[in-house]
PQR file with spaces between the fields and no chain letter, atoms N, CA, C, O and H, PARSE charges and radii, in Angstrom:
ATOM       1  N    MET     1       0.823   -1.195    0.000 -0.4000 1.5000
ATOM       2  CA   MET     1       0.000    0.000    0.000 -0.0000 2.0000
ATOM       3  C    MET     1       0.866    1.257    0.000  0.5500 1.7000
ATOM       4  O    MET     1       0.553    2.215   -0.708 -0.5500 1.4000
ATOM       5  N    ALA     2       1.952    1.273    0.783 -0.4000 1.5000
ATOM       6  CA   ALA     2       2.797    2.466    0.859 -0.0000 2.0000
ATOM       7  C    ALA     2       3.353    2.839   -0.500  0.5500 1.7000
ATOM       8  O    ALA     2       3.461    4.020   -0.829 -0.5500 1.4000
ATOM       9  H    ALA     2       2.206    0.495    1.358  0.4000 1.0000
ATOM      10  N    ASP     3       3.708    1.830   -1.297 -0.4000 1.5000
ATOM      11  CA   ASP     3       4.221    2.119   -2.636 -0.0000 2.0000
ATOM      12  C    ASP     3       3.158    2.805   -3.486  0.5500 1.7000
ATOM      13  O    ASP     3       3.460    3.728   -4.241 -0.5500 1.4000
ATOM      14  H    ASP     3       3.621    0.870   -1.030  0.4000 1.0000
ATOM      15  N    ASP     4       1.917    2.352   -3.361 -0.4000 1.5000
ATOM      16  CA   ASP     4       0.830    2.972   -4.102 -0.0000 2.0000
ATOM      17  C    ASP     4       0.648    4.427   -3.674  0.5500 1.7000
ATOM      18  O    ASP     4       0.482    5.313   -4.512 -0.5500 1.4000
ATOM      19  H    ASP     4       1.671    1.602   -2.747  0.4000 1.0000
ATOM      20  N    VAL     5       0.680    4.663   -2.369 -0.4000 1.5000
ATOM      21  CA   VAL     5       0.520    6.018   -1.850 -0.0000 2.0000
ATOM      22  C    VAL     5       1.657    6.902   -2.350  0.5500 1.7000
ATOM      23  O    VAL     5       1.431    8.011   -2.833 -0.5500 1.4000
ATOM      24  H    VAL     5       0.815    3.943   -1.688  0.4000 1.0000
ATOM      25  N    ASP     6       2.888    6.393   -2.226 -0.4000 1.5000
ATOM      26  CA   ASP     6       4.043    7.175   -2.674 -0.0000 2.0000
ATOM      27  C    ASP     6       3.964    7.489   -4.158  0.5500 1.7000
ATOM      28  O    ASP     6       4.273    8.604   -4.578 -0.5500 1.4000
ATOM      29  H    ASP     6       3.072    5.491   -1.833  0.4000 1.0000
ATOM      30  N    ALA     7       3.553    6.512   -4.951 -0.4000 1.5000
ATOM      31  CA   ALA     7       3.442    6.714   -6.401 -0.0000 2.0000
ATOM      32  C    ALA     7       2.341    7.727   -6.720  0.5500 1.7000
ATOM      33  O    ALA     7       2.508    8.575   -7.596 -0.5500 1.4000
ATOM      34  H    ALA     7       3.303    5.606   -4.610  0.4000 1.0000
ATOM      35  N    LEU     8       1.230    7.636   -6.014 -0.4000 1.5000
ATOM      36  CA   LEU     8       0.132    8.589   -6.233 -0.0000 2.0000
ATOM      37  C    LEU     8       0.560   10.006   -5.875  0.5500 1.7000
ATOM      38  O    LEU     8       0.268   10.952   -6.606 -0.5500 1.4000
ATOM      39  H    LEU     8       1.094    6.947   -5.302  0.4000 1.0000
ATOM      40  N    ILE     9       1.245   10.149   -4.761 -0.4000 1.5000
ATOM      41  CA   ILE     9       1.696   11.479   -4.338 -0.0000 2.0000
ATOM      42  C    ILE     9       2.735   12.022   -5.308  0.5500 1.7000
ATOM      43  O    ILE     9       2.699   13.202   -5.659 -0.5500 1.4000
ATOM      44  H    ILE     9       1.482    9.380   -4.167  0.4000 1.0000
ATOM      45  N    GLU    10       3.652   11.177   -5.741 -0.4000 1.5000
ATOM      46  CA   GLU    10       4.672   11.623   -6.696 -0.0000 2.0000
ATOM      47  C    GLU    10       4.030   12.082   -8.004  0.5500 1.7000
ATOM      48  O    GLU    10       4.379   13.138   -8.531 -0.5500 1.4000
ATOM      49  H    GLU    10       3.681   10.219   -5.457  0.4000 1.0000
ATOM      50  N    LEU    11       3.104   11.299   -8.523 -0.4000 1.5000
ATOM      51  CA   LEU    11       2.412   11.687   -9.754 -0.0000 2.0000
ATOM      52  C    LEU    11       1.610   12.959   -9.533  0.5500 1.7000
ATOM      53  O    LEU    11       1.625   13.858  -10.374 -0.5500 1.4000
ATOM      54  H    LEU    11       2.820   10.441   -8.095  0.4000 1.0000
ATOM      55  N    GLY    12       0.911   13.040   -8.411 -0.4000 1.5000
ATOM      56  CA   GLY    12       0.137   14.235   -8.103 -0.0000 2.0000
ATOM      57  C    GLY    12       1.015   15.475   -8.031  0.5500 1.7000
ATOM      58  O    GLY    12       0.631   16.536   -8.524 -0.5500 1.4000
ATOM      59  H    GLY    12       0.899   12.309   -7.728  0.4000 1.0000
ATOM      60  N    CYS    13       2.177   15.354   -7.427 -0.4000 1.5000
ATOM      61  CA   CYS    13       3.094   16.499   -7.331 -0.0000 2.0000
ATOM      62  C    CYS    13       3.592   16.922   -8.716  0.5500 1.7000
ATOM      63  O    CYS    13       3.710   18.112   -9.008 -0.5500 1.4000
ATOM      64  H    CYS    13       2.489   14.493   -7.026  0.4000 1.0000
ATOM      65  N    ASP    14       3.879   15.942   -9.552 -0.4000 1.5000
ATOM      66  CA   ASP    14       4.299   16.264  -10.925 -0.0000 2.0000
ATOM      67  C    ASP    14       3.196   17.024  -11.659  0.5500 1.7000
ATOM      68  O    ASP    14       3.458   18.023  -12.330 -0.5500 1.4000
ATOM      69  H    ASP    14       3.783   14.976   -9.315  0.4000 1.0000
ATOM      70  N    LEU    15       1.968   16.543  -11.525 -0.4000 1.5000
ATOM      71  CA   LEU    15       0.833   17.203  -12.175 -0.0000 2.0000
ATOM      72  C    LEU    15       0.601   18.596  -11.592  0.5500 1.7000
ATOM      73  O    LEU    15       0.312   19.542  -12.324 -0.5500 1.4000
ATOM      74  H    LEU    15       1.755   15.732  -10.980  0.4000 1.0000
ATOM      75  N    TYR    16       0.728   18.710  -10.289 -0.4000 1.5000
ATOM      76  CA   TYR    16       0.561   20.008   -9.632 -0.0000 2.0000
ATOM      77  C    TYR    16       1.595   20.999  -10.159  0.5500 1.7000
ATOM      78  O    TYR    16       1.268   22.146  -10.462 -0.5500 1.4000
ATOM      79  H    TYR    16       0.963   17.941   -9.695  0.4000 1.0000
ATOM      80  N    ASP    17       2.845   20.550  -10.266 -0.4000 1.5000
ATOM      81  CA   ASP    17       3.915   21.419  -10.768 -0.0000 2.0000
ATOM      82  C    ASP    17       3.641   21.891  -12.197  0.5500 1.7000
ATOM      83  O    ASP    17       4.089   22.962  -12.607 -0.5500 1.4000
ATOM      84  H    ASP    17       3.112   19.618  -10.020  0.4000 1.0000
ATOM      85  N    GLU    18       2.902   21.078  -12.942 -0.4000 1.5000
ATOM      86  CA   GLU    18       2.525   21.437  -14.315 -0.0000 2.0000
ATOM      87  C    GLU    18       1.224   22.244  -14.341  0.5500 1.7000
ATOM      88  O    GLU    18       0.676   22.526  -15.407 -0.5500 1.4000
ATOM      89  H    GLU    18       2.538   20.208  -12.609  0.4000 1.0000
ATOM      90  N    ARG    19       0.742   22.610  -13.153 -0.4000 1.5000
ATOM      91  CA   ARG    19      -0.499   23.382  -12.997 -0.0000 2.0000
ATOM      92  C    ARG    19      -1.736   22.623  -13.492  0.5500 1.7000
ATOM      93  O    ARG    19      -2.726   23.232  -13.898 -0.5500 1.4000
ATOM      94  H    ARG    19       1.187   22.382  -12.288  0.4000 1.0000
ATOM      95  N    ARG    20      -1.667   21.305  -13.454 -0.4000 1.5000
ATOM      96  CA   ARG    20      -2.793   20.451  -13.826 -0.0000 2.0000
ATOM      97  C    ARG    20      -3.487   20.042  -12.521  0.5500 1.7000
ATOM      98  O    ARG    20      -3.469   18.879  -12.119 -0.5500 1.4000
ATOM      99  H    ARG    20      -0.863   20.810  -13.125  0.4000 1.0000
ATOM     100  N    PHE    21      -4.099   21.042  -11.879 -0.4000 1.5000
ATOM     101  CA   PHE    21      -4.589   20.895  -10.519 -0.0000 2.0000
ATOM     102  C    PHE    21      -5.716   19.872  -10.374  0.5500 1.7000
ATOM     103  O    PHE    21      -5.745   19.130   -9.392 -0.5500 1.4000
ATOM     104  H    PHE    21      -4.114   21.987  -12.206  0.4000 1.0000
ATOM     105  N    ALA    22      -6.627   19.820  -11.318 -0.4000 1.5000
ATOM     106  CA   ALA    22      -7.742   18.867  -11.222 -0.0000 2.0000
ATOM     107  C    ALA    22      -7.230   17.427  -11.303  0.5500 1.7000
ATOM     108  O    ALA    22      -7.733   16.544  -10.608 -0.5500 1.4000
ATOM     109  H    ALA    22      -6.603   20.423  -12.115  0.4000 1.0000
ATOM     110  N    GLU    23      -6.234   17.198  -12.149 -0.4000 1.5000
ATOM     111  CA   GLU    23      -5.669   15.849  -12.253 -0.0000 2.0000
ATOM     112  C    GLU    23      -4.857   15.505  -11.010  0.5500 1.7000
ATOM     113  O    GLU    23      -4.899   14.373  -10.528 -0.5500 1.4000
ATOM     114  H    GLU    23      -5.825   17.915  -12.713  0.4000 1.0000
ATOM     115  N    ALA    24      -4.117   16.487  -10.490 -0.4000 1.5000
ATOM     116  CA   ALA    24      -3.359   16.282   -9.256 -0.0000 2.0000
ATOM     117  C    ALA    24      -4.316   15.969   -8.106  0.5500 1.7000
ATOM     118  O    ALA    24      -4.046   15.107   -7.271 -0.5500 1.4000
ATOM     119  H    ALA    24      -4.083   17.407  -10.881  0.4000 1.0000
ATOM     120  N    GLU    25      -5.427   16.681   -8.083 -0.4000 1.5000
ATOM     121  CA   GLU    25      -6.443   16.456   -7.049 -0.0000 2.0000
ATOM     122  C    GLU    25      -6.864   14.993   -7.002  0.5500 1.7000
ATOM     123  O    GLU    25      -7.005   14.426   -5.919 -0.5500 1.4000
ATOM     124  H    GLU    25      -5.647   17.382   -8.761  0.4000 1.0000
ATOM     125  N    LYS    26      -7.064   14.385   -8.149 -0.4000 1.5000
ATOM     126  CA   LYS    26      -7.491   12.984   -8.190 -0.0000 2.0000
ATOM     127  C    LYS    26      -6.450   12.072   -7.551  0.5500 1.7000
ATOM     128  O    LYS    26      -6.799   11.170   -6.789 -0.5500 1.4000
ATOM     129  H    LYS    26      -6.950   14.846   -9.029  0.4000 1.0000
ATOM     130  N    CYS    27      -5.178   12.302   -7.855 -0.4000 1.5000
ATOM     131  CA   CYS    27      -4.105   11.485   -7.266 -0.0000 2.0000
ATOM     132  C    CYS    27      -4.059   11.658   -5.751  0.5500 1.7000
ATOM     133  O    CYS    27      -3.970   10.681   -5.007 -0.5500 1.4000
ATOM     134  H    CYS    27      -4.895   13.035   -8.473  0.4000 1.0000
ATOM     135  N    PHE    28      -4.121   12.910   -5.303 -0.4000 1.5000
ATOM     136  CA   PHE    28      -4.045   13.179   -3.874 -0.0000 2.0000
ATOM     137  C    PHE    28      -5.270   12.653   -3.140  0.5500 1.7000
ATOM     138  O    PHE    28      -5.175   12.207   -1.996 -0.5500 1.4000
ATOM     139  H    PHE    28      -4.193   13.704   -5.907  0.4000 1.0000
ATOM     140  N    HIS    29      -6.410   12.707   -3.797 -0.4000 1.5000
ATOM     141  CA   HIS    29      -7.640   12.186   -3.184 -0.0000 2.0000
ATOM     142  C    HIS    29      -7.506   10.679   -2.977  0.5500 1.7000
ATOM     143  O    HIS    29      -7.880   10.164   -1.923 -0.5500 1.4000
ATOM     144  H    HIS    29      -6.488   13.069   -4.726  0.4000 1.0000
ATOM     145  N    LEU    30      -6.984    9.978   -3.960 -0.4000 1.5000
ATOM     146  CA   LEU    30      -6.780    8.532   -3.824 -0.0000 2.0000
ATOM     147  C    LEU    30      -5.790    8.224   -2.707  0.5500 1.7000
ATOM     148  O    LEU    30      -6.010    7.308   -1.914 -0.5500 1.4000
ATOM     149  H    LEU    30      -6.680   10.396   -4.817  0.4000 1.0000
ATOM     150  N    ALA    31      -4.694    8.992   -2.642 -0.4000 1.5000
ATOM     151  CA   ALA    31      -3.705    8.779   -1.580 -0.0000 2.0000
ATOM     152  C    ALA    31      -4.333    9.057   -0.216  0.5500 1.7000
ATOM     153  O    ALA    31      -4.085    8.328    0.746 -0.5500 1.4000
ATOM     154  H    ALA    31      -4.516    9.736   -3.286  0.4000 1.0000
ATOM     155  N    SER    32      -5.134   10.094   -0.135 -0.4000 1.5000
ATOM     156  CA   SER    32      -5.816   10.414    1.122 -0.0000 2.0000
ATOM     157  C    SER    32      -6.782    9.303    1.503  0.5500 1.7000
ATOM     158  O    SER    32      -6.874    8.931    2.673 -0.5500 1.4000
ATOM     159  H    SER    32      -5.335   10.686   -0.915  0.4000 1.0000
ATOM     160  N    ASP    33      -7.495    8.776    0.530 -0.4000 1.5000
ATOM     161  CA   ASP    33      -8.438    7.677    0.800 -0.0000 2.0000
ATOM     162  C    ASP    33      -7.725    6.436    1.331  0.5500 1.7000
ATOM     163  O    ASP    33      -8.331    5.607    2.010 -0.5500 1.4000
ATOM     164  H    ASP    33      -7.420    9.078   -0.420  0.4000 1.0000
ATOM     165  N    LEU    34      -6.433    6.312    1.018 -0.4000 1.5000
ATOM     166  CA   LEU    34      -5.639    5.194    1.533 -0.0000 2.0000
ATOM     167  C    LEU    34      -5.075    5.503    2.922  0.5500 1.7000
ATOM     168  O    LEU    34      -4.319    4.708    3.480 -0.5500 1.4000
ATOM     169  H    LEU    34      -5.941    6.985    0.467  0.4000 1.0000
ATOM     170  N    GLY    35      -5.446    6.664    3.477 -0.4000 1.5000
ATOM     171  CA   GLY    35      -5.056    7.006    4.835 -0.0000 2.0000
ATOM     172  C    GLY    35      -3.841    7.901    4.961  0.5500 1.7000
ATOM     173  O    GLY    35      -3.349    8.117    6.069 -0.5500 1.4000
ATOM     174  H    GLY    35      -6.061    7.310    3.024  0.4000 1.0000
ATOM     175  N    SER    36      -3.351    8.425    3.860 -0.4000 1.5000
ATOM     176  CA   SER    36      -2.137    9.229    3.876 -0.0000 2.0000
ATOM     177  C    SER    36      -2.373   10.646    4.391  0.5500 1.7000
ATOM     178  O    SER    36      -3.194   11.374    3.833 -0.5500 1.4000
ATOM     179  H    SER    36      -3.751    8.250    2.960  0.4000 1.0000
ATOM     180  N    PRO    37      -1.659   11.051    5.455 -0.5600 1.5000
ATOM     181  CA   PRO    37      -1.756   12.436    5.911  0.2800 2.0000
ATOM     182  C    PRO    37      -1.205   13.402    4.865  0.5500 1.7000
ATOM     183  O    PRO    37      -1.760   14.480    4.653 -0.5500 1.4000
ATOM     184  N    GLU    38      -0.112   13.012    4.213 -0.4000 1.5000
ATOM     185  CA   GLU    38       0.479   13.851    3.166 -0.0000 2.0000
ATOM     186  C    GLU    38      -0.477   13.979    1.985  0.5500 1.7000
ATOM     187  O    GLU    38      -0.597   15.051    1.392 -0.5500 1.4000
ATOM     188  H    GLU    38       0.340   12.136    4.385  0.4000 1.0000
ATOM     189  N    GLY    39      -1.154   12.889    1.647 -0.4000 1.5000
ATOM     190  CA   GLY    39      -2.136   12.938    0.568 -0.0000 2.0000
ATOM     191  C    GLY    39      -3.250   13.917    0.869  0.5500 1.7000
ATOM     192  O    GLY    39      -3.689   14.654   -0.014 -0.5500 1.4000
ATOM     193  H    GLY    39      -1.057   12.018    2.129  0.4000 1.0000
ATOM     194  N    ALA    40      -3.717   13.931    2.126 -0.4000 1.5000
ATOM     195  CA   ALA    40      -4.768   14.871    2.518 -0.0000 2.0000
ATOM     196  C    ALA    40      -4.271   16.305    2.450  0.5500 1.7000
ATOM     197  O    ALA    40      -4.992   17.191    1.991 -0.5500 1.4000
ATOM     198  H    ALA    40      -3.361   13.332    2.843  0.4000 1.0000
ATOM     199  N    PHE    41      -3.036   16.544    2.906 -0.4000 1.5000
ATOM     200  CA   PHE    41      -2.458   17.885    2.858 -0.0000 2.0000
ATOM     201  C    PHE    41      -2.295   18.359    1.418  0.5500 1.7000
ATOM     202  O    PHE    41      -2.665   19.484    1.081 -0.5500 1.4000
ATOM     203  H    PHE    41      -2.451   15.824    3.280  0.4000 1.0000
ATOM     204  N    ASP    42      -1.738   17.493    0.571 -0.4000 1.5000
ATOM     205  CA   ASP    42      -1.554   17.855   -0.837 -0.0000 2.0000
ATOM     206  C    ASP    42      -2.896   18.056   -1.534  0.5500 1.7000
ATOM     207  O    ASP    42      -3.020   18.895   -2.425 -0.5500 1.4000
ATOM     208  H    ASP    42      -1.438   16.580    0.845  0.4000 1.0000
ATOM     209  N    LEU    43      -3.891   17.287   -1.127 -0.4000 1.5000
ATOM     210  CA   LEU    43      -5.238   17.481   -1.655 -0.0000 2.0000
ATOM     211  C    LEU    43      -5.727   18.885   -1.311  0.5500 1.7000
ATOM     212  O    LEU    43      -6.318   19.565   -2.150 -0.5500 1.4000
ATOM     213  H    LEU    43      -3.790   16.605   -0.402  0.4000 1.0000
ATOM     214  N    GLY    44      -5.482   19.310   -0.089 -0.4000 1.5000
ATOM     215  CA   GLY    44      -5.845   20.666    0.300 -0.0000 2.0000
ATOM     216  C    GLY    44      -5.165   21.703   -0.578  0.5500 1.7000
ATOM     217  O    GLY    44      -5.784   22.691   -0.974 -0.5500 1.4000
ATOM     218  H    GLY    44      -5.002   18.757    0.593  0.4000 1.0000
ATOM     219  N    ASN    45      -3.905   21.482   -0.878 -0.4000 1.5000
ATOM     220  CA   ASN    45      -3.180   22.417   -1.749 -0.0000 2.0000
ATOM     221  C    ASN    45      -3.784   22.453   -3.153  0.5500 1.7000
ATOM     222  O    ASN    45      -3.951   23.526   -3.733 -0.5500 1.4000
ATOM     223  H    ASN    45      -3.402   20.680   -0.556  0.4000 1.0000
ATOM     224  N    ALA    46      -4.108   21.282   -3.695 -0.4000 1.5000
ATOM     225  CA   ALA    46      -4.687   21.227   -5.040 -0.0000 2.0000
ATOM     226  C    ALA    46      -6.057   21.888   -5.074  0.5500 1.7000
ATOM     227  O    ALA    46      -6.400   22.569   -6.041 -0.5500 1.4000
ATOM     228  H    ALA    46      -3.972   20.411   -3.224  0.4000 1.0000
ATOM     229  N    LEU    47      -6.827   21.691   -4.034 -0.4000 1.5000
ATOM     230  CA   LEU    47      -8.148   22.321   -3.967 -0.0000 2.0000
ATOM     231  C    LEU    47      -8.016   23.838   -3.814  0.5500 1.7000
ATOM     232  O    LEU    47      -8.777   24.595   -4.415 -0.5500 1.4000
ATOM     233  H    LEU    47      -6.549   21.138   -3.249  0.4000 1.0000
ATOM     234  N    SER    48      -7.055   24.272   -3.013 -0.4000 1.5000
ATOM     235  CA   SER    48      -6.801   25.714   -2.859 -0.0000 2.0000
ATOM     236  C    SER    48      -6.414   26.347   -4.183  0.5500 1.7000
ATOM     237  O    SER    48      -6.846   27.454   -4.502 -0.5500 1.4000
ATOM     238  H    SER    48      -6.436   23.657   -2.524  0.4000 1.0000
ATOM     239  N    ALA    49      -5.603   25.642   -4.950 -0.4000 1.5000
ATOM     240  CA   ALA    49      -5.167   26.157   -6.249 -0.0000 2.0000
ATOM     241  C    ALA    49      -6.342   26.349   -7.201  0.5500 1.7000
ATOM     242  O    ALA    49      -6.253   27.112   -8.162 -0.5500 1.4000
ATOM     243  H    ALA    49      -5.252   24.742   -4.692  0.4000 1.0000
ATOM     244  N    GLN    50      -7.445   25.649   -6.927 -0.4000 1.5000
ATOM     245  CA   GLN    50      -8.648   25.768   -7.742 -0.0000 2.0000
ATOM     246  C    GLN    50      -9.685   26.675   -7.074  0.5500 1.7000
ATOM     247  O    GLN    50     -10.835   26.734   -7.507 -0.5500 1.4000
ATOM     248  H    GLN    50      -7.517   25.029   -6.146  0.4000 1.0000
ATOM     249  N    ALA    51      -9.271   27.375   -6.022 -0.4000 1.5000
ATOM     250  CA   ALA    51     -10.149   28.268   -5.264 -0.0000 2.0000
ATOM     251  C    ALA    51     -11.373   27.551   -4.688  0.5500 1.7000
ATOM     252  O    ALA    51     -12.455   28.129   -4.593 -0.5500 1.4000
ATOM     253  H    ALA    51      -8.336   27.326   -5.671  0.4000 1.0000
ATOM     254  N    ARG    52     -11.186   26.296   -4.308 -0.4000 1.5000
ATOM     255  CA   ARG    52     -12.254   25.511   -3.686 -0.0000 2.0000
ATOM     256  C    ARG    52     -11.981   25.488   -2.185  0.5500 1.7000
ATOM     257  O    ARG    52     -11.573   24.475   -1.617 -0.5500 1.4000
ATOM     258  H    ARG    52     -10.306   25.826   -4.385  0.4000 1.0000
ATOM     259  N    TRP    53     -12.219   26.636   -1.567 -0.4000 1.5000
ATOM     260  CA   TRP    53     -11.771   26.889   -0.206 -0.0000 2.0000
ATOM     261  C    TRP    53     -12.392   25.962    0.832  0.5500 1.7000
ATOM     262  O    TRP    53     -11.682   25.448    1.696 -0.5500 1.4000
ATOM     263  H    TRP    53     -12.551   27.460   -2.028  0.4000 1.0000
ATOM     264  N    THR    54     -13.680   25.743    0.765 -0.4000 1.5000
ATOM     265  CA   THR    54     -14.345   24.902    1.769 -0.0000 2.0000
ATOM     266  C    THR    54     -13.812   23.478    1.717  0.5500 1.7000
ATOM     267  O    THR    54     -13.544   22.872    2.755 -0.5500 1.4000
ATOM     268  H    THR    54     -14.256   26.161    0.063  0.4000 1.0000
ATOM     269  N    ASP    55     -13.661   22.947    0.518 -0.4000 1.5000
ATOM     270  CA   ASP    55     -13.120   21.600    0.365 -0.0000 2.0000
ATOM     271  C    ASP    55     -11.669   21.548    0.830  0.5500 1.7000
ATOM     272  O    ASP    55     -11.239   20.562    1.430 -0.5500 1.4000
ATOM     273  H    ASP    55     -13.879   23.439   -0.325  0.4000 1.0000
ATOM     274  N    ALA    56     -10.916   22.610    0.552 -0.4000 1.5000
ATOM     275  CA   ALA    56      -9.509   22.656    0.968 -0.0000 2.0000
ATOM     276  C    ALA    56      -9.402   22.627    2.491  0.5500 1.7000
ATOM     277  O    ALA    56      -8.565   21.912    3.042 -0.5500 1.4000
ATOM     278  H    ALA    56     -11.264   23.411    0.065  0.4000 1.0000
ATOM     279  N    VAL    57     -10.243   23.398    3.167 -0.4000 1.5000
ATOM     280  CA   VAL    57     -10.215   23.418    4.634 -0.0000 2.0000
ATOM     281  C    VAL    57     -10.507   22.028    5.183  0.5500 1.7000
ATOM     282  O    VAL    57      -9.861   21.592    6.136 -0.5500 1.4000
ATOM     283  H    VAL    57     -10.923   23.979    2.719  0.4000 1.0000
ATOM     284  N    SER    58     -11.457   21.340    4.604 -0.4000 1.5000
ATOM     285  CA   SER    58     -11.785   19.974    5.054 -0.0000 2.0000
ATOM     286  C    SER    58     -10.593   19.041    4.877  0.5500 1.7000
ATOM     287  O    SER    58     -10.307   18.221    5.750 -0.5500 1.4000
ATOM     288  H    SER    58     -11.981   21.694    3.830  0.4000 1.0000
ATOM     289  N    ALA    59      -9.899   19.165    3.748 -0.4000 1.5000
ATOM     290  CA   ALA    59      -8.732   18.314    3.496 -0.0000 2.0000
ATOM     291  C    ALA    59      -7.614   18.638    4.484  0.5500 1.7000
ATOM     292  O    ALA    59      -6.966   17.731    5.005 -0.5500 1.4000
ATOM     293  H    ALA    59     -10.131   19.830    3.039  0.4000 1.0000
ATOM     294  N    TYR    60      -7.385   19.920    4.743 -0.4000 1.5000
ATOM     295  CA   TYR    60      -6.359   20.306    5.712 -0.0000 2.0000
ATOM     296  C    TYR    60      -6.711   19.818    7.120  0.5500 1.7000
ATOM     297  O    TYR    60      -5.829   19.374    7.854 -0.5500 1.4000
ATOM     298  H    TYR    60      -7.912   20.657    4.320  0.4000 1.0000
ATOM     299  N    GLN    61      -7.971   19.893    7.498 -0.4000 1.5000
ATOM     300  CA   GLN    61      -8.391   19.405    8.811 -0.0000 2.0000
ATOM     301  C    GLN    61      -8.140   17.905    8.932  0.5500 1.7000
ATOM     302  O    GLN    61      -7.698   17.427    9.977 -0.5500 1.4000
ATOM     303  H    GLN    61      -8.688   20.253    6.902  0.4000 1.0000
ATOM     304  N    LEU    62      -8.422   17.171    7.870 -0.4000 1.5000
ATOM     305  CA   LEU    62      -8.168   15.733    7.869 -0.0000 2.0000
ATOM     306  C    LEU    62      -6.669   15.464    8.003  0.5500 1.7000
ATOM     307  O    LEU    62      -6.259   14.573    8.746 -0.5500 1.4000
ATOM     308  H    LEU    62      -8.782   17.559    7.022  0.4000 1.0000
ATOM     309  N    ALA    63      -5.863   16.229    7.288 -0.4000 1.5000
ATOM     310  CA   ALA    63      -4.414   16.071    7.377 -0.0000 2.0000
ATOM     311  C    ALA    63      -3.933   16.313    8.807  0.5500 1.7000
ATOM     312  O    ALA    63      -3.096   15.572    9.321 -0.5500 1.4000
ATOM     313  H    ALA    63      -6.196   16.953    6.685  0.4000 1.0000
ATOM     314  N    LEU    64      -4.467   17.354    9.446 -0.4000 1.5000
ATOM     315  CA   LEU    64      -4.108   17.637   10.847 -0.0000 2.0000
ATOM     316  C    LEU    64      -4.505   16.486   11.764  0.5500 1.7000
ATOM     317  O    LEU    64      -3.730   16.078   12.629 -0.5500 1.4000
ATOM     318  H    LEU    64      -5.148   17.956    9.029  0.4000 1.0000
ATOM     319  N    GLU    65      -5.709   15.969   11.572 -0.4000 1.5000
ATOM     320  CA   GLU    65      -6.183   14.854   12.390 -0.0000 2.0000
ATOM     321  C    GLU    65      -5.284   13.633   12.239  0.5500 1.7000
ATOM     322  O    GLU    65      -5.149   12.832   13.164 -0.5500 1.4000
ATOM     323  H    GLU    65      -6.339   16.301   10.870  0.4000 1.0000
ATOM     324  N    ARG    66      -4.677   13.500   11.076 -0.4000 1.5000
ATOM     325  CA   ARG    66      -3.795   12.352   10.826 -0.0000 2.0000
ATOM     326  C    ARG    66      -2.347   12.634   11.220  0.5500 1.7000
ATOM     327  O    ARG    66      -1.477   11.782   11.044 -0.5500 1.4000
ATOM     328  H    ARG    66      -4.786   14.151   10.325  0.4000 1.0000
ATOM     329  N    GLY    67      -2.089   13.834   11.755 -0.4000 1.5000
ATOM     330  CA   GLY    67      -0.771   14.129   12.254 -0.0000 2.0000
ATOM     331  C    GLY    67       0.144   14.917   11.333  0.5500 1.7000
ATOM     332  O    GLY    67       1.340   15.032   11.601 -0.5500 1.4000
ATOM     333  H    GLY    67      -2.796   14.527   11.897  0.4000 1.0000
ATOM     334  N    GLU    68      -0.397   15.458   10.259 -0.4000 1.5000
ATOM     335  CA   GLU    68       0.409   16.260    9.320 -0.0000 2.0000
ATOM     336  C    GLU    68       0.533   17.672    9.892  0.5500 1.7000
ATOM     337  O    GLU    68      -0.375   18.488    9.734 -0.5500 1.4000
ATOM     338  H    GLU    68      -1.369   15.364   10.041  0.4000 1.0000
ATOM     339  N    SER    69       1.650   17.959   10.554 -0.4000 1.5000
ATOM     340  CA   SER    69       1.814   19.240   11.242 -0.0000 2.0000
ATOM     341  C    SER    69       1.918   20.418   10.283  0.5500 1.7000
ATOM     342  O    SER    69       1.633   21.547   10.681 -0.5500 1.4000
ATOM     343  H    SER    69       2.388   17.296   10.682  0.4000 1.0000
ATOM     344  N    ALA    70       2.314   20.198    9.040 -0.4000 1.5000
ATOM     345  CA   ALA    70       2.423   21.289    8.068 -0.0000 2.0000
ATOM     346  C    ALA    70       1.054   21.858    7.711  0.5500 1.7000
ATOM     347  O    ALA    70       0.952   22.993    7.246 -0.5500 1.4000
ATOM     348  H    ALA    70       2.546   19.281    8.716  0.4000 1.0000
ATOM     349  N    ALA    71       0.010   21.077    7.927 -0.4000 1.5000
ATOM     350  CA   ALA    71      -1.337   21.540    7.598 -0.0000 2.0000
ATOM     351  C    ALA    71      -1.768   22.610    8.566  0.5500 1.7000
ATOM     352  O    ALA    71      -2.878   23.131    8.457 -0.5500 1.4000
ATOM     353  H    ALA    71       0.093   20.155    8.305  0.4000 1.0000
């Protein structure tokens, strides 16, 4: 499972860097669904980049609950 999460986050970060935020969101959402605190945090970033503030706050709160201090 960790390899899947790492691969999803890596792909999501690549897409995010290319400003393909909706596609990055999908990767981060999948990683978050697998329980990843980093996936939830990155999901918040992708949602913020799309000005989806309410959804971003929810993702950041989930990241905090999972121990992601950067959130």
